[in-house]
Residue, then its C-alpha position, 0 to 999 in steps of 0.5 A: m515437492a507438491f507439499s512444499q509448493g502447497v506450503l509456499i502458496l499458503i504462505l504467499m497468500g498469507l502475506f498478501i492478505t496481510a499486506v491488503f488488511w495493512a493497506w486498508s486499515d483505518r490508521r493508514r488512511s490518513t497517510f495514504d490520503e496525504a500521499a494522494r493529494l501530493p500531486l495537486e499541491e502547489s509548491e512554494e514558487g506557486q507551481r504544481h508538482e510534476 
């Protein structure tokens, strides 16, 4: 039981570290920057997105 829990923790830690590196990779930066600006952009009617 303890061995399988240890293996599961190692797998989950690996997935978490992979997700962090994926999110902070340079290839994703432009996508995340664009998404971060969405609430500040005006729509076609001249109103802000809410």
